[in-house]
ROVEX-877572 format. One record per residue: residue in one letter; chain; y, z negated, x negated of N, C-alpha, C in turn. Coordinates in pm, whole numbers. Each point is the difference from the previous one (the first is absolute). Layout:
SITE code unit   n_yy   n_zz   n_xx  ca_yy  ca_zz  ca_xx   c_yy   c_zz   c_xx
SITE    a    A      Y      Z      X      Y      Z      X      Y      Z      X
...
***
This chain:
SITE code unit   n_yy   n_zz   n_xx  ca_yy  ca_zz  ca_xx   c_yy   c_zz   c_xx
SITE    m    A  -7393 -15850 -27178     -7   -112    -96   -138     17    -45
SITE    a    A    -25    102   -133   -182     -5    -27     20   -153    -70
SITE    a    A   -194     27     52    -21   -118    -64      6    -71   -115
SITE    d    A    -43   -102      5      7    -68   -142    -85     68    -69
SITE    t    A    -62      2   -155    -97     71    -21   -103   -154    -29
SITE    a    A     72    -77    -33    -72   -129    -64    -65    -62     86
SITE    s    A     50     21    126    -87    -40    126   -156     23     46
SITE    r    A     11    116    -51    -71    102      4   -145    -51    -23
SITE    k    A   -148     36     80   -108    -79    -21    -34    134    -79
SITE    p    A    -82    -21   -135    -92    133    -49    -44     38     89
SITE    p    A    -10    130    -12   -136     69     72   -172    -59    -10
SITE    t    A    -33      2     84   -209    -83      8    -27    153    -38
SITE    l    A   -118    -18   -100    -68     75    -47    -88     29     46
SITE    p    A   -140    122     27     11    113    -84    118    100     36
SITE    a    A    139    -20    123     28    120     44     76     59   -100
SITE    p    A     82    -30    -41     58     36   -182      2     65    -69
SITE    l    A   -192    -52     11    -88     82   -123    -10    132     56
SITE    r    A    -33      9    100    -80    178     91    193     34      8
SITE    r    A     55    -30      8    144     52     -5    144      3   -106
SITE    m    A    -45    -68   -124     55     40   -126    -20    170    -34
SITE    p    A    112     45    -81    -60     89   -100    -13    -14    -43
SITE    t    A    -60     16   -103   -100      3   -152    -16    149    -49
SITE    a    A    -24    -40   -143    -61    126   -159    -99    -30     74
SITE    e    A    -96     83    -35   -155     13    -91     58     21    -81
SITE    l    A   -112     -9   -140     19      4   -122   -116     25    -46
SITE    h    A   -153    -34     42   -109      2    -83    -84     54    127
SITE    l    A     31    155     30   -108     53    127    -76     98    -73
SITE    h    A   -156     10    -50    -33    153    -38    -56     58    110
SITE    i    A     87    155     32      9     72    141   -166     19      9
SITE    e    A    -99     31   -126   -119     45     37    -11   -176     22
SITE    g    A     -3    -82     34    -62   -127     27     64     20    206
SITE    s    A     98      8     14    -11     45    157    -62    116    124
SITE    l    A    -62      1   -113    -96    140     80    -79    -58     67
SITE    e    A    -26    -60    155    -61    -87    139   -171     87    -16
SITE    p    A    -65    -48     47   -126     27     23    -10    152    111
SITE    e    A     58     -7    112     34    120     83     93     64    -95
SITE    l    A     88     42    -49     49    101   -114    -74     40    -93
SITE    i    A    -71    -62    -53   -133     12    -99    -94    143     64
SITE    v    A    -60    -34     94   -120     26     54     81    172     68
SITE    r    A    126    -33    107     40    156    -17     39     94    -70
SITE    l    A     34    -72   -135     47    111   -130   -142     32    -26
SITE    a    A    -93    -88     -8   -173     70    -62    -63     84     87
SITE    q    A     66    -43    164    -60    125    110     86    132    -37
SITE    r    A    153     -5      2     62    101    -64    -23     62   -169
SITE    n    A    -56      8    -21    -17     14   -170   -129      0     10
SITE    g    A    -70    -44     57   -141     81     -8    -79   -122   -140
SITE    v    A     55    -94     -8    -60   -130   -132   -107   -144     93
SITE    t    A   -105     71    -22    -79   -156      8     -9    -78    -49
SITE    l    A     66    -84    127     -8   -191    -60   -142    -62     -4
SITE    p    A    -17   -117   -103   -144    -72     33     25    -95     85
SITE    f    A     80     50    183     17    -92     29    -60     76    183
SITE    a    A    -74    -45     97    -25     53     89    137    -50    123
SITE    s    A     94    -59    -37     63    -27    114    175    -61    -51
SITE    v    A     81     31     77     79   -122    -43     12   -199     -3
SITE    e    A   -112     -6     70    -25   -110    -17    -77    -83    -82
SITE    a    A    -99    151    -82    -92    -52    -61    120    -10   -128
SITE    l    A     62     70    -28    120     32   -161     86   -118     45
SITE    r    A     41    -81    122     61    -72     29    -76   -180   -108
SITE    a    A   -130     34     68    -87   -100    -34    -15     15   -134
SITE    a    A     24     38   -103    -38     57   -163    129   -109    -53
SITE    y    A     70    -22    126    128    -21    -99     51   -183    -47
SITE    a    A   -150    -49    -44    -46    -79    -73      6    -56   -153
SITE    f    A    141    -21      0    -28     20   -228    -15   -111    -22
SITE    t    A    -74     -4   -147    -52   -134    -61    109    -23   -124
SITE    d    A     59    115    -26     86      6   -126    105    141     17
SITE    l    A    136     27    -66     36    136    -78    -77    122      7
SITE    q    A    -83    -30    -34   -109    106    -15    -58     45     59
SITE    s    A    -81    -87     74    -53     31    144     85     72     95
SITE    f    A    118    -32    -13    108     52    131     38    107    -48
SITE    l    A     20     59   -116     16     71    -88   -100    123     63
SITE    d    A   -103    -63    -59   -143    161     62    -26     60    103
SITE    l    A     50    -73    129     20     87    155    133     82    -18
SITE    y    A    139    -90    -80    127     42     -2    -42    128    -18
SITE    y    A    -46     33   -112      0    139    -66    -89    123    110
SITE    a    A    -99    -99     13    -44     99    172     75     49     93
SITE    g    A     53   -127    102     84      7     42    116    135    -33
SITE    a    A     63     18   -144     64     85    -24    -95    139      8
SITE    s    A    -61     -2    -43    -86    182     19     64     62    100
SITE    v    A     19    -62    117     27     99     79    110     95     11
SITE    l    A    101    -18   -140    145    -12     11    -10    131    -51
SITE    l    A     39    125     40    -21    117    -71     33    128     33
SITE    k    A    176    -21     75     47    117     33    156   -118     -6
SITE    e    A     82    122    -36    171    -82     58    -30    -47    106
SITE    e    A      7     76    107    -12    -96    147   -101   -167    -44
SITE    d    A    -78     12    -77    -85   -133     10    132   -104    -18
SITE    f    A     69     20   -156     83   -102     -5     80    -17    117
SITE    f    A     50    134     20    140    -11     78    -70   -180    153
SITE    d    A   -121     35     39    -27    -34     83     -3   -141     36
SITE    m    A   -108    -62   -150    -21   -117    -11    123    -61    -32
SITE    a    A    110     22    -50    130    -56    -99     64     12    177
SITE    w    A     18    103    113     66    -32    122    -21   -139     38
SITE    a    A   -185     25     26    -35   -153     93     83   -133   -106
SITE    y    A    -65     43   -116    120   -129   -114     81    -50    144
SITE    f    A    153     93    -17    131      0     16     -2    -18    148
SITE    e    A    -87     53     77    -22    -19    131     44   -199     43
SITE    r    A   -139    -40    -86     14   -149     14     35   -112    -78
SITE    a    A     73    126    -98    142   -139    -83     89     -7    120
SITE    a    A     59    149     36    100    -22     91    -23   -102    125
SITE    a    A   -120    -17     44    -31   -124     74    -13   -101    -48
SITE    d    A     42    -61   -112      6    -72    -55    128    -79   -100
SITE    n    A    125    135     37    103    -20    -40     22    -23   -166
SITE    v    A    -83     71    -42      7     61   -105    113     81    -31
SITE    v    A    102     -9   -107    107     83      3    -46    105   -119
SITE    h    A    -60    -93    -73    -19     52   -132   -161     19    -64
SITE    a    A    -26    130    -67   -117    -52    -18    -42    108   -178
SITE    e    A    -49    -89    -64    -43     74   -130    -73     74     -7
SITE    i    A    -87     29    -24   -121     41     58   -128     65   -150
SITE    f    A   -111    -54    -77    -53     35    -71    -72    162     17
SITE    f    A    -42     67    -46   -120     77     33    -50     -3   -182
SITE    d    A   -126     46     53   -116      5   -104    -20    156    -32
SITE    p    A     83    112    -79    -77    178      9    -99    -13    -50
SITE    q    A    -14    -65   -140   -140     17    -74   -122    -71    120
SITE    t    A    -27    -11    109    -55    -33     94     -9     96     57
SITE    h    A     36    118     31     21     69     77    -70    170   -130
SITE    t    A    133     38    -49    -15     50   -129   -176     61    -52
SITE    a    A    -58   -147    -36    -72     33    -42   -110     55    121
SITE    r    A    -30     27     23    -41     32    155     22    162     60
SITE    g    A    135     26   -108     11    156     33    127     10     72
SITE    v    A     98    -81     27     97     -8    108    133    -10    -83
SITE    p    A     57    128     86    121     59   -103    125   -193    -60
SITE    m    A     31     24    -58    108   -139     -2    104     61     88
SITE    a    A     38    141     52    178     42     32   -101     -6    187
SITE    a    A   -175    -33     58    -38    -84     52     73   -136     64
SITE    v    A    -42    -23    -83    -19   -148    -30    195    -81     95
SITE    i    A     48     95   -127    181    -88    -12     84     89    153
SITE    q    A    -26     88     27     47     62     76    -19      6    123
SITE    g    A   -120    -70     36   -105    -69    118     88   -153     79
SITE    l    A     61    -35   -179     31   -165     36     98    -15     15
SITE    a    A    127    140    -67     99    -51      8     92    101    123
SITE    h    A    -99     71     33      9     93    190     39   -152    127
SITE    a    A    -96    -50    -12    -47   -128     10    168   -101    -22
SITE    a    A      1      5   -109    107   -166     -5    146     87    117
SITE    r    A      5    134    -71    169     85    108    -24    -49    120
SITE    r    A   -113     73     32     50    -66    163    -14   -137     40
SITE    a    A    -74    -57    -86     22   -186     -2    157    -14     30
SITE    h    A     72     74    -72    107    -36    -57     50     36    107
SITE    a    A    -25     97     87     68    109    108     66    -91    142
SITE    e    A   -226    -61    -14     13      5    138     34   -181     55
SITE    y    A    -67    -71   -129     21   -145    -26    100    -38    -89
SITE    g    A     76     79    -58    120    -78   -122    -84    -46    -66
SITE    i    A   -145     17    -49    -48   -107   -124    -20     34   -147
SITE    g    A    106    -33    -29     14     60   -160   -146    -69    -36
SITE    s    A    -48    156   -154    -71    -51    -73     12     52   -124
SITE    a    A    -93    -40    -36    -53    107   -110    -99    -24   -125
SITE    l    A    -97    127    -72    -96    -27    -36    -58    -32   -150
SITE    i    A   -118    -96    -59     12    -21    -50   -138     25    -78
SITE    l    A     -7     94   -108   -156     97    -61    -71   -119    -61
SITE    c    A   -109    -27     43    -88   -164    -92    -24    122    -94
SITE    f    A   -101    -87   -123   -108     59    -99   -109    -95     92
SITE    l    A   -159     59    -34    -65    -63    -24   -100    -78    -63
SITE    r    A     46   -122    -53     -2    -64   -106   -120     -5    -60
SITE    h    A   -133     32    102   -155    -10   -107    -12    146    -25
SITE    l    A     93    109    -21     49    144    -57     32      1   -104
SITE    s    A     -6     60   -102     -8      8   -173    223     63     49
SITE    e    A     78   -143   -114    164     92     26     -8     95    -52
SITE    d    A    -49    106    -53      0    141    -19     -2     19    132
SITE    e    A   -110      1    108     15     87    160    108    -92     66
SITE    a    A     25    -46    -73    177    -67     30     90     71      2
SITE    f    A     43     53   -114    109     79    -12    -90     72     20
SITE    a    A    -84    116     -7     15    100     78     31     33    172
SITE    t    A    -16    -97     70     43    -63     79    139     40     34
SITE    l    A     13    -85    -40    188    -36    -14     68    161     -9
SITE    e    A    -45    101   -132     27     68      6    -11     94    137
SITE    a    A   -122     59     38    -32     79     63    133    -71    165
SITE    a    A     65   -105    -28     40    -63    119    113     69    -37
SITE    l    A     78     -3   -117    110     30    -46    118    106    137
SITE    p    A    -87    116     20     96    100     46     33    -14    174
SITE    h    A    -62   -179      0     15    -52    113     68   -123     -1
SITE    r    A      9     46   -134    139   -201    -14     95     28    152
SITE    h    A    117     29     50     41    -73     65    -80    -26     78
SITE    h    A    -99     30     46    -67   -107    141    -39    -81    -13
SITE    f    A      7    -80   -147   -104   -207    -48    158     28   -107
SITE    i    A     18   -117     49     72   -136    -66    -83   -106   -152
SITE    g    A    -95      4     51    -76    -66   -138   -154     -5     -2
SITE    v    A    -60    -67   -149    -96     13     26    -72   -147    -23
SITE    g    A   -133    -35     97    -89   -155    -42    -97     62    -15
SITE    l    A    -97   -168    -59   -106    -10    -43   -128    -56     95
SITE    d    A    -81     97     25    -86   -101    134   -150     30    -47
SITE    s    A    -85    -35     58   -173     11     27     23   -137    -83
SITE    s    A   -210     11    -57    -20   -106    -53     42    -46    -71
SITE    e    A     71   -114      7     25    -76    -96    -62    -76   -150
SITE    r    A    -52    -42     74   -111   -112   -110    -61    132   -136
SITE    g    A     10    -13   -149    -45     67    -70    161    101    -19
SITE    h    A     42     34     74    139    110    -21    156   -109    -49
SITE    p    A      5    -24   -118    151    -42     -9    111     64    -22
SITE    p    A     99    -63     24    182    153     68     -9     40   -149
SITE    e    A    -52    -83    -89    -17    104   -124    -53    104    -68
SITE    k    A    -99     22    118    -28    103    -55     73    165     34
SITE    f    A     86    -62    112    131    150     48     99    -64    -29
SITE    t    A     39    -62   -168    128    -20    -23     63    172    -59
SITE    r    A    -24    111    -68     64     84     40     -5     82     88
SITE    v    A    -68     -2     91     -7     91    155    124    -86     67
SITE    f    A     43   -106    -20     77    -60     59    154      7    -69
SITE    a    A     -9    -17   -111    161     52    -93     26    157     16
SITE    r    A   -142    112     11     82    117     69     21     30    109
SITE    a    A    -21   -118    109     60    -32    135    194      2    -17
SITE    r    A     -8   -128    -86    161    -31     -4     81     85    -27
SITE    e    A    -85     89   -130     83     85    -52     70    114    112
SITE    l    A   -141    -23     70     68    174    212     84    -91     13
SITE    g    A     39   -157    -15     86    -53     96    -62    -51    109
SITE    l    A   -101    -21     23   -129    -61    110      6   -167    -10
SITE    h    A     24     15    118    -58   -197     23   -127    -64    -36
SITE    c    A    -67   -108      1    -97    -40    -85    -51    -19     56
SITE    v    A   -152    -96     40    -30   -136     71   -171     73    -18
SITE    a    A    -58   -122      5   -113    -45    -50    -99   -127    137
SITE    h    A   -105     24    -43   -108    -93     71    -11    -85   -134
SITE    a    A     -9   -126     98    -39   -102   -109    -30   -141      1
SITE    g    A    -58    -75     -5     45    -74     28   -150   -102    103
SITE    e    A    -86    144     89    -60    -35    106   -109    -20    -38
SITE    e    A   -132     18    -79   -110     42    -71     29    -15   -118
SITE    g    A     93     18     -4      7    -50   -180     82    -89    -72
SITE    p    A     45    -50    -94     66   -140    -48    108     11     45
SITE    a    A     74   -119    -32    157     39    -58     19     28   -105
SITE    a    A    -63     19    -76     17    103   -117     36    151     45
SITE    y    A    -91     48     84    119    108     43    123     43     22
SITE    i    A     47   -117     78     95    -17     64    116    -19   -128
SITE    e    A    -21    -26   -113     78     -3   -135     -9    114    -80
SITE    t    A    -75     29      1    -34    167    -45     82    108     91
SITE    a    A     19    -18     92      4    126    107    170    -60    -33
SITE    l    A     22    -72     33    116      6    -63     66     21   -131
SITE    d    A    -27    -60   -119     -3     19    -97     24    190    -64
SITE    l    A   -156    -30     52    -56    205    -83     51    110     84
SITE    l    A    -32    -50    157     55    113     56    134     14     88
SITE    k    A     12   -139    -15    218     11     52    -13    -16    126
SITE    v    A    -76    -69     97    -12     26    136    108    -40      4
SITE    e    A     61     39    155     81    -64     41     26    -88    119
SITE    r    A   -172     16     39    -41    -70    121   -150    -12    -47
SITE    v    A   -104   -106     46    -90    -21     41    -65    -20     68
SITE    d    A   -131     95     75   -104      7     60    -46   -121     51
SITE    h    A    -69    -65     45    -43   -115     41     72    -72    -62
SITE    g    A    -76    -49   -122     88   -105   -134    -72   -126     72
SITE    v    A    -54    -33     42    -37   -126     63    -96   -111   -117
SITE    r    A    -32     91    -94    -89   -102     -5     78    -72   -176
SITE    c    A    202    -56     19     76      1    -83     39   -141      2
SITE    t    A   -126      9    133    -15   -199     48    -62    -58   -128
SITE    e    A    -38     76   -165   -123    -64    -34     96    -19   -132
SITE    s    A    133     18     23     68    -28   -109    142    -38     66
SITE    p    A     34   -140    -65    146    -32     43     55     68    -69
SITE    a    A      7     36   -149    136     25    -58     23    136     69
SITE    l    A    -95     91     68     19    162     69     98    -43    103
SITE    i    A    -60   -116     66     68      3    157    162      4    -85
SITE    e    A     -7   -109    -47    139    -16    -71    124    154    -46
SITE    r    A    -96     69    -55     66    109    -22    -33    100     78
SITE    l    A    -17     27    123    -31     90    126    116    -97     73
SITE    a    A      9    -85     13    113   -111     62    140     52    -46
SITE    r    A     54    -35   -125     56     95    -84     63    131     -4
SITE    q    A   -118     45    -34     44    129     14     78     46    141
SITE    r    A    -88    -19    107    -22     67    123    -42     98     -6
SITE    v    A   -193    -26    -34    -58    126    -20    -98      8    159
SITE    p    A     19    118     30    -24     -3    144   -201     15     10
SITE    l    A     12   -107    120   -204     28      8    -13     32    127
SITE    t    A   -122    169     20     45     31    115   -124   -102     55
SITE    v    A    -41    -94     57   -111    -86     66    -49     93     60
SITE    c    A   -124    -41     53    -76     79    112    -93    -59     78
SITE    p    A     18   -152     89   -149   -102     -7    -81     45    101
SITE    l    A    -12     86     68   -124     15     42    -80    107    -63
SITE    s    A     62     48   -118    -86     48    -71    -61    -70    -76
SITE    n    A     49    -78    -82    -46   -151   -107   -119    -48     84
SITE    v    A     66     30     96   -159   -113     54   -130    126      5
SITE    k    A     46     84    103    -56    115     38   -108     -5   -150
SITE    l    A     64     20   -115    -71     49    -57    -69   -165   -147
SITE    c    A     50   -110     95    -99    -87    -76     98    -64   -125
SITE    v    A    107     14     38    136    -85   -165      3   -128     88
SITE    y    A    -18    -29    129     26    -68     50    -45    -68    108
SITE    p    A    -89   -145    -12   -102     26    149     19     31    207
SITE    d    A    195    -71    -43     54    -24    100    139     75    -10
SITE    l    A     55     21    106    156     28    -10     76   -181    -41
SITE    a    A   -104    -56      8     82   -172     19      5    -41   -139
SITE    a    A    -36     81    -98    -42    -53    -90     22     75   -104
SITE    h    A     97    137     45     49    100    -85    172    -47    -14
SITE    p    A      4     -3   -128    169    -33    -84     78     42     -4
SITE    l    A     63    105    135    124     24    -26     80   -105     61
SITE    p    A     -5    -69    125     88   -116     40     96    -63   -141
SITE    a    A   -152    -20    -86     67    -70   -120     65     85   -114
SITE    l    A    -58     74    -21    117    107    -86    129     55    100
SITE    l    A     -1    -54    100    165     45     61     47    -98    -28
SITE    d    A    -32   -178      3     24    -94    -51     71     -6   -167
SITE    a    A    -41     24    -20     -8     -4   -165    109    151    -50
SITE    g    A     62     85    161    126     65    -24    -64    168    -72
SITE    l    A    -92     16    -19    -42     90     12     -4    131    146
SITE    c    A     61    159   -110    -17     39    110   -127     57     34
SITE    v    A    -47    -23    113   -133     46     38     68    127    102
SITE    t    A    -61     -1     57     -9    153    117   -122    -38     74
SITE    v    A     21     59    135   -162      4    133    -53    145    -40
SITE    n    A    -80     49    -14    -73    154     39   -125     -4     77
SITE    s    A    -47    151    -32   -111    -38    109   -113     53    -80
SITE    d    A     55    106   -188   -104     53    -64   -108    126    100
SITE    d    A    -61    -10     18   -124     53     74     -2     -4    110
SITE    p    A     94    -10    145    -28    -79     92   -145     80    114
SITE    a    A    -83     83    -43    -44     42    106   -159     -8    -40
SITE    y    A     10    -99   -148   -142    -38    -58     59   -210     53
SITE    f    A    112    -32    -30    -44   -113    -19     74    -56    121
SITE    g    A     23      1    145    -47    -37     93    177    -88     27
SITE    g    A     72    139    -47    209      0     71     75     53    -34
SITE    y    A     85     12      2    147     94      9    107   -149    -67
SITE    v    A    103     31    -54     53    -93    -48     97    -85     99
SITE    v    A      0     11    142     40    -87     63   -132   -114     20
SITE    d    A   -104     66     44   -130    -89    -16    -38    -56   -152
SITE    n    A     59      4    -66     -3    -50   -146     71   -142      0
SITE    y    A    134     19    106     82    -91    -16    -54    -46    123
SITE    l    A     -9     30     91    -32   -129    100   -113    -77    -66
SITE    q    A   -105     32    -40   -112    -91    -54    -19    -76    -57
SITE    l    A    106     57   -164     35   -109   -113     98   -142    100
SITE    f    A    104     43     72     63    -35     54    -62   -188    102
SITE    a    A   -160     72     59    -35    -74     94   -110    -57   -113
SITE    a    A    -23     60    -81   -111    -87   -128     78   -157    -73
SITE    h    A    138     74      0     82    -94    -66    150    -72     86
SITE    p    A      9   -132    146     29      8     45    137    -87    -20
SITE    r    A    -12    -45   -131    148    -13    -60    112    109    -44
SITE    l    A    -32    111     36     84    166      1     58      9     83
SITE    g    A    168      0     27     74     -3     63     96    147      7
SITE    m    A     84    -13     88    103    114     31     88      2   -206
SITE    q    A     13    -96    -24      2     27    -97    -43     71   -186
SITE    q    A   -101    -24     15   -102     56    -79    -25    119     52
SITE    a    A    -57     88    149     34     86     51    113    116    -82
SITE    r    A     81    -44     45    132     37    -52     46     91   -158
SITE    q    A    -61   -127    -54     27     -5   -137   -107     98    -72
SITE    l    A   -139     35    138   -123    103   -101    105     90     24
SITE    a    A    -35     32    145     82    127     49    152     28    -89
SITE    f    A     85    -83    -25     98     73   -128     -6      3   -164
SITE    n    A   -187    -58    -38    -39     -6   -103    -46    199     27
SITE    s    A    -61      3     83    -20    200     10     87     77     21
SITE    f    A    141    -26     -3    131     69    -12     16    -19   -119
SITE    e    A     -5    -95    -68     29    -46   -163    -81     69    -84
SITE    a    A   -120     25     37   -106     57    -84    -66    141    -32
SITE    s    A    134     33    151    -52    195     29     97     24   -125
SITE    f    A      8    231     -8     22     16   -147    134     68     96
SITE    v    A     29    -48    106    156     40     30    147    -16    -28
SITE    d    A    125     69     64    126    -98    -58     15    -77     52
SITE    t    A     90   -155    -86     89    -78     -6     56     39    211
SITE    a    A     53     64     11     10     58    140    -61    -63     93
SITE    q    A   -128    142     -6    -96    -50    137    -46   -103      9
SITE    k    A     -3   -101   -173   -100    -85     34     92   -151     67
SITE    a    A     74     28    -20    189    -83     50    -34     43    154
SITE    r    A    -26    145    100    -46     44     85    -86    -97    136
SITE    w    A    -75     16    -92    -95    -67     39      2   -182      0
SITE    a    A     15      1    -32      9   -206    -58     83    -49    132
SITE    r    A    114    107     77     92     -6     84   -113     31     83
SITE    e    A    -23    135     47   -101    -36    134   -137    -82     21
SITE    l    A    -19    -46    -94   -119   -158    -15    111    -77     67
SITE    d    A    112      7   -106     95   -168    110     18      9    110
SITE    a    A     11     95     50     31     24    173   -104      5     68
SITE    v    A    -68     30    -72   -197    -40    131      9    -64    -31
SITE    i    A     43   -105    -73    -62   -164    -18     94    -59     59
SITE    e    A    120     53     44    128    -79     94    -20     36    138
SITE    r    A    -41    130     -3    -42     -7    153    -89    -58     78
SITE    l    A   -118    -31    -73   -175    -61     27    120   -153    -78
SITE    s    A     42    -62    -13     85   -114     -6     33      5    146
SITE    g    A     78     77     54     68    -22     78    -43    -77    173
***
C-alpha cells in the first residue's frame, strides 16, 4: 500500500536545491568564461592578456559597480576569435549546467563584442549552436539563444547587428538588451525592438538593476518585453510591483550578481524573498557565473542560506517559475513541472 503522502516529512534543504530540475533564463555565455579557459584560449589564439597567471586574473574579480565588471568582461572576451572558441566556451557551460540539473537554458550572447574585433557573425552563432546541439544530444538539455544589443552603443548599430544576424535567424529565438544601464534608457532602442517583434522574435531587456524602476516601466511599455532581466529595483514602486504581479511578468533575478556588483550589500538584504511573497514570477539565475562566484545552484544555495525562512515551498515555486517564464510550449512546461514534483516526492520519502 502506498505511503500516505500527507504523513511524509518535507525534504530537508539543501538537498532539493541541488537535485531539482530548473531552467536558467539569465545567463551571458561570455560571462561563463572561467579564468582557466580564458588563459587557454589566449595561448591557443596568440592573444596577450594583461595578467601574469590564472590566479592574477581571478584576483581581478573585485568589482565596485557594473562598469568595472564590464571592463574586465570585455577583456576576457578578447580571446574569442574562432568558431571553436565559442563552442568550447558554451560546452563548458553546458557541462556545468548538467551537473546543476538545468533542463533548459535561454542563453544571451553579445555579437557586437566580437564583430567589432573582426570576428564573423557566423563564427559566433554557429559555435554556440553546435554546443547547444551536442548538449541536447548528450545531456538532454534544451536551450535557445537570445541575441543581445549593447545599450552603450547606438540604435543604428543594433539595427546593423540584427540585420547581419538574420541569415542565422533559425539559431536564435529573441533579442535582449544588456551592458551599461546608467544613461542608456530602454526607449533608446524602441525602433529596433519593434523590428524584432515584426520578425517574430521574443523580446527581453535588462532593466532595474542599476537603472531605476522607471526603466522597467519603459521596457514594458515601449520595448514590449515579455520578461525583465534583473528588475529588482521594482521595489522602489509599489504600483509597479502590483503590475508585475498582476500581469505575471517574469523577473530573471541574479542574486550573487547583485551582491558582487554592489546593488545590495549582502544576500540577506536581497529582496527576492519579498518579491516572491508579493506574488511576482521571480526566477533564480547566475548572470555571469565565472565572474560572480557561482552557477545557478550556487545562487539557490547561498540565497536560501541567507534567508532561513525560505523552504521547500519557495524552492519549488522558484523552479516552477523558471519553467513558466521560459519560451517553450505549454506541454513542455507541464512535463518539467511533473519532473520537479516527482523529485520533491522522492526526497520526501
